[in-house]
N, C-alpha and C positions, 0 to 999 in steps of 0.2 A: 615505430608506431606514431610518435609525435610528428615526424616529418610527413608521413602519409596523411595524417589527420589534417595538418595545416594545408597541404597541397589540395586535398579534397575540398576544404572549405574555401580556399582561395579560388579554386576552379568554379565552385558553385556561385561565387559572387560575381562571376563574369557571364553567367547564363541569364539570358533575358527571359521575362515571364512568358513570352509566346511559346517557349519550348515545353511548357507544361503539357501541351497536347501530344507530345511525343512519348508520354509515359505508357509503359506496357502494363496490361492488366492480366491477371491470372483468371482462367476460366474456372467456374465452379463445377468441378466434375470429380469423379471418384479417384482418378489418378492424382489430382492435386490435393484432394482430401488426405490421401495416404502420405504424400510428401509433407504436408503441414503437420500431420500427427507425428511423423518420424522426427521432423525438425523440432517440434514442441517437446518431445520426450528427451532428445539430446540436450535441448536448452535447459529443461528442468534438472537433468542429471548434472549439468555443468556447475550448478550452484553448490553441489555437494562434493566437488572435486577441488583439490588443492591447486592454486595458481592457474585456474582455468581462464582462458582468454576468449571463450566462446562468445560472450556478450559483445566485446569490442570488435572481434573478428567478423561478426555477422550483423553489425549495425550499419545501416545505409546512411552514413554521415552526410553524404551529398544531399539526399532527399530531405533529411531532417533540417539541415542548415538552410535550405531554400525556403522552408516554412518560417524560419526565425528571423533571418537577416534581410531586411528590405534594402535592395541595392538598385540604383538606376544611374543613368549617365551623369546627372547633376551631382549626386552624392559622391560617386567615385572620383570626381575631380576635386572634391573638397579635401584638403590635406588633413584637417582635424577629424573629419568623419572617417576617412580612410584609416588614419592611425587608430581611432577608436575601434573600428571593425577588426583590425589586426590583433589588438589587445584582447578584445572580447572573444574572438575565435580561439586564439592560442591559449588564453588564460581560463576563462569561465567554462568554455565547452570541454576542453580536455580534462580539467579538474572534475567537473560534474560527472562526466561520462565514466571516468575511472572510479568515482566514488559510488555511483549507483549500484553496480553489481557487488562491490565490496561491502556496502552497507547491508545488502541482503545477506551476504555470507556471515557478516558479524551478527546479524539478528538470528540466523540459524544456529550459530555457535552458542548464542545465549538462550537457546531453547525454542525459537520460533520454527514454524513449518512454512515451507514455500512449495506450493503444489500446483500442477496444471489441472484446472477445473474442466475446461472444455475448449473447443474451437468453433468458429462460425464464419460464415461468409457475409460480409456487409454489402447488401445489394446496391445501395447508393454509391458507395465508394468503389465497388467492384474489387474489394480487397479482402483477404483472409485476416482473421484475428485469432490470437491465443489469449485466453483468460487465465491468469494465475491468481491464487489466493495466498496472502501472507497473514499468518495468525500467531499471536503469542498471548499468554495469560496477562502479561503486563501491558503490551502494546495494542492489544485488541485486534480487530479485523480490518483488512483492507484488500482491495483487488487491483492488480495491474493488468490492463488490457492492451496487449501488444498488437499494433497495426503492422502488417507485413507488406513489404514491397515485393515486386516480382520482375526479374529481368534475367535474360539468358537462361530461362528455366530454373532459376535459383530464387528461393525465398530468403529475404533478409528482414531484420527488425527495422522498422522505419520510424515509429513513434510509440509513445506509451500514454495511454489514458489512465490516469491515477484516480481511482474512484473517490477517495477521501478528499482529493483536491477538486474533483468535479470538472476536470479539463485535461486536454493533452499536455504533455510536457512541453511541446513546441509552443503552445499558447502561453504557458507560464514564462518560458524563456523570452518570447517575443514581448511580453509585457515589461519584463525587466530591461530588455534591450531598448524598447521605445522610451522607457522612463529615463534612460541615461544617455542615449546617443545624442551627440551635439546637433544643434539645429543646422539645417541645410544653408541657412542664411547667416553668414558670419556677422552681420550687423544686428542679429537678433540677440542682443545682450541679455535681455530679460529671461528668455527661454533657457539660454545656456547657463545663466546663474542659478535658475531653479533646478536644472538637471545636475549641476554641481552639488547643490544642497542635497539632492537625492542620493548621490554617491556617498557623501559624508554621512548621511543618515544610515545607510546600510553598513558602512564601516563601524559606526557607533553601535548599531544594533548587534552586529556580530560580536563585538567586544563584550557587550553586556551579557549576551547569552553564553559566551565562553567562560565567563566568570560567575555564572549562575545568578546574576542579578536580574531576576525575572520581573519583579515589580517595576524596576527602572526601565526594563525593556518594554513592558506593556505601556507604561506612560509615554515612552518615546513613540510607539506606534500611534497613540492618540494624537500626538502633536503633528503627525504628517498630514499634509494637505495636497490636493491636486487629483489628477485622474487616477493615480494608482490606488487611491482609497476606494475606488469603485470596482476593483478587480478581486476575483476570488482568492488569489494568492495572498492578498492583504488580510482578508478575513480568516483564512485557514492558518496563517502565521500567528495571528492574534490568539486563535484557539489553542494552538500548541503551546504558546507562551503562558496563557492563562491557566492551562491545565497543570502547570508546574507550581502554581501559587496556591489556589484552594478551589473548592467546589463552586463558591459564589462567583468568582471571576470566570471560571470555566463555563458556567451556565450563561452568564451574561454574554460571553464571546460567541457561544453557539447561537444564542438568541439573535444576535446581530446578523449572523450569517443567514439564518432561516428567514428573517424578515427582509433581508436584502435580496435573497433568491428564493422566494416563496414557492415557485413552481418548478424548481430544478430537481429532477429525479435523483441526482447524485449527491444531494445533501442528506440522504437517508442514513448513511453510516454515522455521520455526526449526530443526526437526530435521534438515533437509538440511545446513545449515551445521554442525550438531553432529556428524553422522556423517562429513562431509568432514574436519573437524578431527581426528576419531578415526581417520581413514583406513579406515573401514569401507565398502568398495566396494559390497557386496551390499545393505546397508541403505540406502545413498544411492540406488542405482538403483531399488530397490523403492519408495522414497518418491516419486521423480520419476514413476514409472509411476502411482502413486495420484493424484498431483496432476494429471497429464495427463488421467486418466480422469474425475476429479471436475469439472475446469474445461473439459474438451474443448478445451484450448488446445495447439495443435501447436507453439507457440513453445517449449514445454518441451524440444524437441529441441535448441535452441540451448544452453540451460542444460546439458542432458545432454552436449553436445559439450565444453563448458568443463570439466565435472566429469570426463569420461572422460580428457581430456588430463592433468588433475591426477593421475589414477590410472594414467597411462601406458597406457591402452587406446586406442592411436592409431587402430586400425581403426574403433572405435565413434565416436571423435571426428570422424574424416573423414566417416563416413556421416551423422552428425548434422548437421554443418555443411552438407553437400551437400543434405540434405533441407530444411534451413532456407532455403537460397538458393532452392530451388524454390518453397517456400510463401511466402516473403517476398523477392521479387527486388530490392526496394529497400532491404533491410536490409544496410547496408554492413559492420557489424561482423562478420557471418558470413563475408563474402567475405574480409575482411582476416585473420580468424583462420585461414581455410583456406589463404590464401597463406603465413602464417607456419608453419602445420603442415606444408605441403608442403616449405617451406624447411628446417624442422627435420629432416624425414625424408629430405631430399635427393631428393624426387620432382619433379625439375625439369620433366619432360615434362608432368606433370599441372598444374604451375604455369603453363606456357606456354598450355595449353588454357584454364585459368581466366582468364588475362590476356586472351586473345583474346575470350572470351565477354564480359568486362567492357567491352572496346572495342566489340564488336558491339551492346551494349545502349545505346550512345551516351551513357552517363553519364560515361564517361572517354575521354580520348584517350591515345594511346600515349606521347606525350612526358611527360605528367604522371605516368603509371605508372612510366616509366623514372626520372624524377627522384625519385619516392618510394622506389623500390627501391634506387637508388644512394646515397641519403642515408644515411650511416653512423649517424646518430642514430636511424634507424628499426629498427636491430638485425636486419637480415637477415643470416644467418650464411653460407649457402652459395650462394644464388642469384646474387648479383652477380658471382661468379667462375666460374659454370657456363658451359661452352662453348655449350650450347644456348641459354642466355639471351643470351650475347654475339652469337650469330648472329641471334637474334630481334630484337635491338636494331637491327641493321644493315638488316634487311628494311624495305622501305617499305610 
């Protein structure tokens, strides 16, 4: 795989930009719709298989690399830049592309869900897309929008638009590449010195994060100067670091992003956390409506339920959880949250109805549910002592 990867990237570095016009585009028709749906389902299943190579085997590395690495005749003749390109391609590309699917599998093992939401055809690009949702109670919500290439009647992954980053992965890589690649002019000592400083900065930042020195890492990001501080990846990196420190730092970091990109529709996922922390109910619900409309993802109702509970809108929380259970009958977190909400509100009759439905689904048996509710470590407040629950336990 490494040899193939290197060959593809080396080959793409020799392709001139005029060849972009030779790209083949898929037609938007029922036949291709079916192919994309089938491809998306196999792709979704692959993340739940052990040692799956589907991601790497079906990623169009040539197309992706052409977006990232800027090559022309002058650069290719420069030994320093040529050497840098080889290191960048063989090192960063391979490492990151192996890590991306593995990180998703690790998240799934830790309780996250990774699901295909929908597909669509981008009219301007003339390309199909697959939209995936990743969600966990601790990690929150994010979307991966996979752009598909088409050649020889075969669809492949070409790029990934990561919603929480607000840009394609190729754009992020290109920013990092342009930040560090040596100047075309060997006499441009100042530029090369600045780019060497950038490399040292990233090495230092990685070291601090690996040792959980988050305050020091955040201070280091503040010390960085130059064009990179105008990029989204700079601000989203600061947010991730600040979230590890405390709420105040987290709020400040998100505030910086929103002010820097005030009209960017893809700052909404970050903004949800921001307005929840600011206790702005209306702004939070408005953002959830906008995200649901843009993604066509009804799972947003579960997130709405969690947020509504935080804002003490118990009626909306109950309705949102109930709707989620209807749409996703196998999603256990929604059922458990509704059990806890009914317990909190002392709506014991509703809890008994929900418990019976869970038993009827044959995913649970009564004995296991009783053991779960009576276990004091599970923090049910009122239900274990409710008369209706005690009578329900005795019934066969």
